[in-house]
N, C-alpha and C positions, 0 to 999 in steps of 0.2 A: 590765885590763892597763896602760892608759895611766896610771892613778893609781899602780899599782905601780912603774912605771918612774920616776915622779917622787917616790915616797914621799909621795904626797898623801893627805890625808884624803878619805874618800868615804862616801856613804850608799848601801847596796845596796837595790834593789827586789827583794824575795824572793818576791813572788807570794802566792797565797792558797789554802790549804786550812786556814786557821787553826782551832785547836781551842779550844773552851770546855770546860774540865775541871770537871765538876759533882761535888762531894764529897757524901758521904752525909748531911751535915747541912744541905744547901742548901735554901732555900725554893723549892718548885717554881713557885709563882706569880710570884715575883720573877725567877727565871731565865727563865721563858717571856716575861714582859713585856719584859725587857731585850733578849732575843734577837730577839723580834718587832720591836721598835723599831729595832734596828740592822740587821736584814735588810731592813726597809722602806726604809732610806736608799738613795736612788738605785736603787731596785728590785733591790737585791742586787748591783749592778754596782760593787762596791768591792773593791779588792785585799785589804784587811785584814778582810773580812767573816768572822765566826765561823761557818763552815759545817759544821764537825764538832763535834757536841755529844756529849762522852764522859761517860756517866752510869753510876752503879752499876747492876749488872744487876738487883738486887732493887728498884730504883726506876724501871726502864726504862719500864714501862707508865704509871706515874704522871706521869713527865716528858713522855712522848709525849702523854698526854692534855692536860696543861697547855699544851704547845707548840701542839698542834692547835687548842685553843680560842683561844689568843692569835693565831695566824696566820690562822685563819678569820675573826677579827674585824677584820682589816685591810681597809680599803676600797680597792679597786683602781679606778682611773679617771683622769679628767682631772687632770694635775699642777697645773693652774692653779686647781683647786677646793680651797678650804681644808680641806674634809672628807676629801680623798684622802690615803691613807697610802702607796700604791704606784702609781707611774706606769708607763708602758710601758718596754720595753727599747729599746735605742738604734736597732735596725734589724731588718729582716726576718730576715737571716741569723743575727743573735744569738738571736732567738726560736727559729729552727730548731735552733740549737746547743743551747739549753737543753732544748727538747723532746726532742732526741736523747738527752741525758743522762738525762732522766726515763724515757725508754723503756728505756735500758740498766739503770737502777736496778731497774725492775720485772723485767726479764729475768733479772737476777742474783739475784732473790729478796727484795729489800727491799720493804717494805710502805709504800704511800702512806697516811699518816694523815690528811692534808688536802691539798687542792690537786691538783696534777698535770696541770692542763689549762689551757685558755683560759677566761676568764670568759664565761659564757653570755650576759650582758647587754651585752657590748662586742664589736661586730662590726667595729670600725674601730680600728686601732692595734696595736702589737706587745706585747700584754699577756699575762702569764702569772700564774696564781694563785700566791700564796705557798704553798710546798710543803714539807711535813715528811715525810721518809722515816724509818721505824722499822725496827728489826732489821737495821741496816746492819753489815756486816763491814768492817773498815778496809782489806781487800784489794780491795774492790769499786771499780769505776771511779769511781762518784760520790763515793767517799771519797779517791780518789787525784788526780783531775784537777780543775782550776779550772773551775767551771761558769759563773760570772759572771752569776748571776741569783738570784731569791728562792727558793733551794732549800737546805735544810739536811738533814744526815744525823745521826740519833741512833744512837750506837754504844755498846753495853753493855760494861762492863768488870767483871771479877770482884773487883778490888781497887784501892786507890789506886795501888799500884805499877804495875799493868797499865794503869791510866788514863794515867799519865805516859808509859809506854812507847808507848801508842797515839798520844798527842798528839805525841810526838817522831818517830813513824814516818811521816815525810812528806818529800818532796823540797823542800817549801817551808818558810819559817820567818819570816814577817813579823810575825805578831800572835798573841795568845792571851789567855785570861782564865781565872781561877779563881773558882768560886762556892762559898762556904762561909760559915758563921756565925762562924768562928774565924780571927782575923787571923794568929795564929801559923802555923796550917796553910796559910793562903793564901800567906804569905811562903815557907814551906819548899817548897811545891809550885812556886811561881813561880820559885824559884831553880833548879829542875831542868828547867824548860821551855826548849827550844832555840828561842827566838823573839826577834825584835827588840824587841817590846813585850809586856808582860804587864799586864792589868788585873785588878782584883779586884772582884767583885760587879757588874761592868758592862763594856760595850764601851769600851776605852780610846780616847778621842777625839783624843789628841795624843801625840806621841812625847817630850814633855818632862815628862810626869807619871807615868811608869811606876812610880816608887817611891811617889809621893804617893797613887796609887790604892789602894795597900795599906792606907792609913789610913782608907779609907771603908768598910771591912768592918763595923766595929762594935766593941763593947767586947770586951776579951779575956776569954776564958772561964777 
């Protein structure tokens, strides 16, 4: 409101249920590796985290398997240990919040493919296992509200058109990404995503490279 009164330029913080739209030609291992890496960053406590993974329905199980393997390979532990990928959450009440969302996901019928609890070997610290939910409907609480932890939801779509609709069906709009082997498809889909930043083939690490990321997809088909 203040910026509007002054007609001043501003940047909006639009929060996070950001979508990664995975097209039917995407490489499952690459997708899983990129999303595991980005989810591990700050233990998932990132407003721009790609926490809704929209995938073709006929590749849902394949994508879930790849994501589960990549997420379960993440080492949870002391953030000062160079071998650690995922550290603790910020505080006890944040871990409680994340655990509550995990419980809601289970109650609504989503399936935990990996994670979903506290690491058995860590009895001190606010740790949560990197968690992948499968068979998520975009109307579920875990797909609508920002969890702010290492938890992602895999949402099947019946077509590219429906995938775009699912990605845009959110009250948030900070970030997004498109995974495909075709740079032209990446650009066309990215143009239709209602998000402040769109990456291609990866999590976009900056707000100044949204267009250049489209050039990292690969050769034109």
